[in-house]
N, C-alpha and C positions, 0 to 999 in steps of 0.2 A: 504494500500500500504506500502511496506517495506520502511525503512528509511536508505538509504545507507549513509555510513560515509566514504567519500573519504579521501585519504591521503592529507596532506598539500602540496601545490605546491610552493616550494621556489621561491622567486623572481617573483611571479605572478603579482605584481603591483610595479611600480617604485616609485610612489609618496609616501610620508610619511604616516605612520599609524596614523589615527585620534586618538585624545585623548580619552582614555577610553578603547581602544582595548588592548588585551593581546597577546595571542599566537594563534596557530592553533585551540585551543579550541573554540575561538570566531567564526571562520569560520565554524567549525563543528556544532556549535549551530545554526548558520544561516541556514545551509543546512538542519538540522533537522526541523527547523521551516518552511522552504520552502517546504519540503516534505509534511508536514501537510496542508500548505496553498494551494498548488497546488491540493492536493486531495480534499480539501474542496471547493475551488472556481474555480478550473480549470485554464488552462493557461491564458485565456482571462481575467478572473476575479481577477487574482493575480497581485499585484504590488510590487515593491521593498519596498515601504512604509508599505504595509500590512504585508510583511514578517518581516520587522523590528519590527513592533508592536508585532507580535506573538513571536519573539525571545527576545523581551524586550531589544533591542539595538538601538542605534542612527542610523537613516537611512544612515548617512554618512559612517557607517561601512559596510553596505551592498554594497554601491557604491565602497568602497575601495577594497573589495574582488572580486566583480563581475562587469563586464563591463556593462551589461544591463540584462533585464529579460530573454532573450534567453540564455545568458551565465549562469545565475543562474539555469535555467531549465535544461540545458545540464548537468551541474555538479551534480545537484540534482538527475537526472534520470540515471546518469552514462552512458550517450550516448557517445560512443567512439569518435565521431567526429561530428562537427556541420554540418548538411546536407546543411545548407545555404552556408557554405564555399565551399562545393563541387560543388553546383549549380552555385555559384558565379564565379567560375573559367571558366565556360562554357557559361554563359548566354549572353555574348557579341558576341558569335559566329554567323556568318550569319545564318539567319533563315533556309535557305535551307540545312544547314549542322548541325543544332542544334541536330537533332536526333542522329547522330553519336557521337557528342561531349558528350551528356548526357549519352549515353550508355557506351562509353568508360570510362567516369568519374565514373559511378556507378560500373562497373565491376572491374576497377583498384583498387578502394577503397576497395571493398569487398574481393579482392584477398590478401590484406595485413593481415597476421596472427594476428597481434596485434589488428586489427580492427574486424576481422571476429568472433573471439570467443565471445567477449562481445556482438557484434551485433546480433549474432544468439540467444544468451540467451534472449536478449531484444525482438526479434521477437516472440520467443516462449511464452514469458510473455504476449505480446500483444494478441496473439491468444487465450490464456487461460483466460485473464482478461478483462472483459468489461470496468472496471474502468480505467485501464491503457490505453486502446484504446481511451476512451473518453477524457482523459487528453492529450494524445499525438496528437490527430487529429488536434486541432487548431494550435499547434506548427508546425506540418508538413505542414499544409496549408499555414502558414505564411512564413516559411523558404524555402519551395520548390515550391509548386504549385502556389502561388501568383507571384513568380518571373518568372516562366515559362509563366504563363498566361499573364503577362504584355507584352510579345512578340507576342501574338496571337490576331487575330481579336476578338473583344469583343463578337460578336454574337455567336461564336462557341467555345470560350475559355473554358468554363466549361466542355463541353462534351469532347473536345480534351484532356484536362488535366486528366479527369477521365479515358479515354482510356489508356493514357500513364501510369498512376498509376497502372491500372490493369495489364499491361504488366510487369512493373518493379517488382511489388509485387509478381506476379506469378513466375517470374524468380528467385527472391531471395528465395522464399520458395522451389521451385523445385531444384535449384542448391545447396543452402547452408544449408537449414534446413532439407529437405527430402533426399537430395543427390540422386536424380533420374538420372539414367544413360540413355542415354550417355551424357546428359547435364552436369552432375556433373564433367565429365572428359574432357570436351572440353577445348581447349586452349582459352585464352582471345580473340585472334584475330578471331578465328573461331566463337566464340559466338557473338562477336560484329558484324561480317558480317551477321550473321543470324538474330539478333534482331534489329539492328539499322534501317534497311529499314522500318520495321513495325512502329517503333517509329517515324520515319520521316513522314511516311504516316499519322499517327495520328495527327502530328503537322501541316502539310501543305497540305496534299492530299485532294482529293475530298471525302467527307464522306456523306452518306445518313442521315444527321441529320435533324430532324424536331422538331420544337417547338410546344408544346401542349398547 
């Protein structure tokens, strides 16, 4: 997996720099180590302490530059926005309106040019790389699907989340990666009106789900 080297973000942390840290080179060193550690141990098997060991820095430095493991992962993988933040803005919506809220949040986010270009590149990388997909899957599960699943009946949550994921992933590939018409040219509002009812049905509607 490639090792992205993001630019330093000025003022990313308000607290003082721990003793022994230098400049942005320390942050880049941590990001390089994190890239290797995530590739080796996956998202679930990686910890901030294990990244610190690989980077040969004090663990306090990792905490200084990165809020938590998800923050480190997002910056290591060059994910343009934390999907957990997008979901978090909608997850308190009443359940019978959640499908519309999630659909609007997804489409609105993807319409932003600053987000869309790197996000499309990331999706293409996921399609072509089994390794990248395996690394990202637990992160997406934690940041997106676990949050949505917490709002659903336990006995059908897994199936409902999988159906929601299939619809959203298909939409992203069709509209933003393949640019299939007429979906690629539809307005945000038109697309939301077409997609949201299906998402809502997957979340709360009657589904012929059977446990085997």
